[in-house]
C-alpha positions in Angstrom: 134.6 -164.2 -122.9 136.5 -167.4 -122.1 136.4 -167.8 -118.3 139.2 -170.3 -117.7 142.2 -169.8 -115.5 145.9 -170.4 -116.0 146.4 -173.4 -113.8 147.9 -176.6 -114.9 147.4 -180.0 -113.2 149.8 -180.4 -110.3 151.7 -183.5 -109.4 149.3 -185.6 -107.5 151.9 -186.3 -104.8 151.9 -182.6 -103.7 150.4 -182.1 -100.3 147.4 -179.8 -99.6 149.4 -176.9 -98.4 151.6 -176.9 -101.6 148.5 -177.1 -103.8 146.9 -174.2 -102.0 150.0 -172.0 -102.2 150.6 -172.7 -105.9 147.1 -172.9 -107.3 144.9 -170.5 -105.4 145.4 -167.8 -108.1 143.3 -164.7 -108.4 142.4 -163.8 -111.9 140.6 -160.7 -113.2 137.6 -161.4 -115.3 136.6 -157.9 -116.3 133.7 -155.7 -115.4 130.8 -157.4 -113.7 127.2 -156.0 -113.7 128.1 -153.4 -111.0 130.9 -152.1 -113.2 133.6 -153.2 -110.8 136.3 -155.7 -111.7 135.4 -159.2 -110.9 137.9 -161.8 -109.8 137.9 -165.6 -109.3 140.2 -168.0 -107.7 141.1 -171.3 -109.3 143.0 -174.3 -108.1 143.1 -178.1 -107.7 141.4 -179.9 -104.8 142.9 -183.2 -103.8 140.5 -186.2 -104.0 141.2 -189.9 -103.6 143.6 -190.9 -106.4 143.4 -187.6 -108.1 142.5 -183.9 -108.1 139.7 -181.7 -109.3 140.1 -178.4 -111.1 137.8 -175.7 -109.7 137.0 -172.0 -110.0 135.4 -169.9 -107.2 134.0 -166.3 -107.3 131.6 -164.1 -105.4 130.3 -164.2 -101.9 127.3 -165.3 -99.9 125.4 -168.6 -100.2 127.4 -171.2 -102.1 126.2 -172.4 -105.5 127.9 -175.3 -107.2 127.7 -175.8 -111.0 128.3 -179.3 -112.4 128.8 -179.5 -116.2 127.5 -182.0 -118.7 129.1 -184.7 -120.8 131.6 -184.1 -123.6 132.9 -180.9 -122.0 134.0 -179.1 -118.8 133.3 -176.1 -116.5 132.9 -173.9 -119.6 129.4 -175.2 -120.1 128.5 -172.6 -117.4 130.1 -169.6 -119.1 126.8 -167.8 -119.3 126.0 -168.4 -115.6 129.3 -168.1 -113.7 129.8 -164.4 -113.8 126.1 -163.7 -113.5 125.7 -165.8 -110.3 129.0 -164.5 -108.8 127.5 -161.1 -108.5 124.9 -162.6 -106.2 126.3 -165.7 -104.6 129.6 -167.5 -103.9 129.7 -169.7 -107.0 131.9 -172.7 -107.7 132.3 -174.5 -111.0 134.6 -177.5 -111.5 135.7 -180.2 -113.8 134.3 -183.7 -112.9 136.9 -186.4 -112.7 137.9 -187.4 -116.2 137.0 -184.1 -117.7 138.7 -180.8 -118.4 141.8 -180.1 -116.2 140.8 -182.6 -113.5 142.7 -185.9 -113.4 141.4 -188.9 -115.2 140.3 -192.0 -113.4 142.8 -194.8 -112.7 141.9 -198.2 -114.0 141.4 -200.4 -111.0 140.8 -197.5 -108.6 137.1 -197.1 -108.1 135.8 -193.7 -107.1 132.5 -191.8 -106.6 131.6 -188.5 -108.2 129.5 -187.6 -105.1 132.4 -188.3 -102.8 134.6 -186.2 -105.1 132.2 -183.3 -104.8 132.1 -183.7 -101.0 135.9 -183.7 -100.9 135.9 -180.5 -103.0 133.6 -178.7 -100.6 135.6 -180.0 -97.6 138.8 -178.6 -99.2 137.1 -175.2 -99.6 135.7 -175.4 -96.1 132.1 -175.3 -97.3 129.5 -177.2 -95.3 126.5 -177.1 -97.6 125.6 -175.6 -101.0 122.9 -175.2 -103.6 123.7 -177.9 -106.2 123.1 -177.2 -109.9 123.7 -179.9 -112.5 123.2 -180.0 -116.3 122.6 -183.3 -118.1 125.3 -185.6 -116.8 125.9 -183.1 -114.1 122.3 -183.5 -113.0 123.1 -187.1 -112.4 126.1 -186.2 -110.2 123.8 -183.7 -108.4 121.3 -186.3 -107.5 124.0 -188.8 -106.5 125.4 -186.1 -104.1 122.0 -185.1 -102.7 121.1 -188.7 -102.1 124.5 -189.5 -100.4 124.8 -186.2 -98.5 121.3 -184.8 -98.1 122.4 -182.5 -95.3 124.9 -180.8 -97.6 122.5 -180.0 -100.4 120.5 -176.8 -99.5 118.7 -177.1 -102.8 119.1 -178.9 -106.1 118.5 -177.7 -109.7 118.3 -180.3 -112.4 118.9 -178.8 -115.9 118.3 -181.0 -118.9 117.3 -183.5 -116.2 119.1 -186.8 -115.5 119.1 -189.1 -112.5 121.1 -192.3 -112.4 119.2 -195.6 -112.2 116.2 -194.5 -114.4 115.4 -196.9 -117.3 113.1 -196.5 -120.2 113.1 -197.0 -124.0 114.2 -193.3 -124.4 117.1 -193.9 -122.1 118.0 -197.1 -124.1 117.9 -195.1 -127.3 120.3 -192.5 -125.9 122.7 -195.2 -124.7 122.8 -196.6 -128.3 123.6 -193.1 -129.5 126.4 -192.8 -126.9 127.8 -196.1 -128.2 128.0 -194.7 -131.7 129.9 -191.7 -130.3 132.3 -194.1 -128.6 132.8 -195.8 -132.0 133.6 -192.4 -133.6 136.1 -191.6 -130.9 137.9 -195.0 -131.5 138.0 -194.4 -135.2 138.7 -190.6 -135.5 139.7 -189.3 -132.1 138.5 -186.2 -130.3 137.2 -184.2 -133.2 135.2 -187.1 -134.6 133.8 -187.7 -131.1 132.8 -184.1 -130.7 131.1 -184.1 -134.1 129.3 -187.4 -133.5 128.1 -186.3 -130.0 126.8 -183.0 -131.4 125.1 -184.5 -134.4 123.8 -187.8 -133.0 123.0 -187.0 -129.3 122.2 -183.3 -129.4 121.1 -183.2 -133.0 117.7 -181.6 -133.5 117.8 -180.3 -129.9 120.2 -177.5 -130.9 118.6 -174.2 -132.1 121.4 -171.7 -132.4 124.5 -172.1 -134.6 126.6 -170.4 -131.9 125.6 -173.1 -129.4 126.4 -175.8 -131.9 129.9 -174.3 -132.6 130.5 -173.9 -128.9 129.8 -177.6 -128.1 131.9 -178.8 -131.0 134.8 -176.6 -129.9 134.7 -177.7 -126.2 134.1 -181.3 -127.3 137.1 -181.3 -129.6 139.3 -180.4 -126.5 137.9 -183.2 -124.4 140.0 -186.3 -123.9 136.9 -188.6 -124.3 138.4 -190.8 -121.6 134.9 -192.0 -120.5 134.1 -193.1 -124.0 137.4 -195.0 -124.5 137.7 -196.8 -121.1 135.6 -198.9 -118.8 133.9 -196.8 -116.1 135.6 -196.8 -112.7 132.8 -194.9 -111.0 131.0 -196.8 -108.3 127.2 -197.0 -109.0 125.1 -196.0 -106.0 122.9 -198.7 -104.6 120.0 -198.3 -104.2 119.9 -196.0 -107.2 119.2 -192.3 -106.8 116.2 -192.8 -109.1 114.6 -195.2 -106.6 115.2 -192.8 -103.8 113.8 -189.5 -105.2 110.8 -189.6 -102.8 113.2 -189.4 -99.9 114.7 -186.0 -100.9 113.5 -183.2 -98.6 115.4 -180.2 -100.1 113.7 -177.8 -102.6 114.3 -179.1 -106.2 113.8 -177.1 -109.4 113.7 -179.0 -112.7 114.5 -176.9 -115.8 113.8 -178.6 -119.0 113.0 -177.3 -122.5 110.3 -177.6 -125.1 112.7 -179.5 -127.4 114.9 -181.2 -124.7 116.0 -184.8 -125.3 113.2 -187.3 -124.9 114.9 -189.1 -122.1 115.5 -185.8 -120.2 111.9 -184.8 -120.6 110.8 -188.1 -119.2 113.2 -187.7 -116.2 112.0 -184.2 -115.6 108.4 -185.3 -115.3 109.5 -188.2 -113.0 111.4 -185.8 -110.7 108.6 -183.3 -110.7 106.0 -185.9 -109.7 108.1 -187.9 -107.2 110.3 -185.4 -105.2 108.0 -183.9 -102.5 109.3 -180.3 -102.8 109.9 -180.1 -106.6 108.6 -177.9 -109.3 109.3 -177.8 -113.0 109.9 -175.0 -115.6 109.8 -175.7 -119.3 111.7 -173.1 -121.4 110.2 -172.5 -124.8 111.9 -172.3 -128.2 115.1 -174.1 -127.1 116.4 -177.6 -126.5 119.0 -179.4 -124.4 121.4 -176.4 -124.5 118.8 -174.1 -122.9 121.3 -172.4 -120.6 123.6 -171.7 -123.5 120.9 -170.7 -126.1 118.6 -168.7 -123.8 120.8 -167.5 -120.9 118.7 -164.6 -119.9 115.5 -166.6 -119.4 117.4 -169.4 -117.8 119.3 -167.2 -115.4 116.1 -165.5 -114.3 114.5 -168.8 -113.4 117.6 -170.0 -111.7 118.2 -166.8 -109.7 114.5 -166.7 -108.5 114.7 -170.2 -107.2 118.0 -169.8 -105.5 116.8 -166.6 -103.8 113.7 -168.5 -102.5 115.9 -171.3 -101.3 118.4 -169.3 -99.3 
């Protein structure tokens, strides 16, 4: 099932009331686990110099899902409906991805401030923050900048900004090759290069490979074709891991990317209230390839962290 709503990006000059009236759309998703029809709302939340596309479903404690690179909110297709039967779940497109607005050259922004603005717009004080890969980096940025608003944090395919190692350097080189492919062949070439060069041997299911190539081919690849406008956090989140007091779950995989396995071990050994789960027989796309096992671990942690 493709869980994306019908909204299109509004004019950024629209005020909050207009945005809410036009883009808070209720959409039927089909039968959820209880057998009842499930709905979600989608819309655009105003942020400084742009807007973020989001989807909301369910009720109870709020869980925010942050996608990875080369894609959008669809990275969480296997978790959105599952979690919405148990929590209030939000997934959104990070600035520069999916239906959210792209950064403006010369207008610095912060992904953590963007997430805080999204929660403000939805009148949410705090939430459980779940990030995969790049989204894990955003999650740690947010938890570091707004610790009182992160009830817990789940780092999937772990990443934290400011960590340096030979494995990270190797990944950066691969990302540079993806940028070259985007420059030479556009979105499809970028998607294929990202899937082959970055994910490569970490993919275990053909369906996951096909999914990532499809979503990647629909990505603008803005971040690979333009200088970053994101403001790096100083001191870095990696240097402040020991200050985090909220419960943290690290979910990595037997065949996750080397840099991500390193970062998972770092988080697990540095954050005071952290624990780590290693899913077997899968790689960086663990939540796509093994959703049942992944969802069980995620649900158990979120229940314990209410």
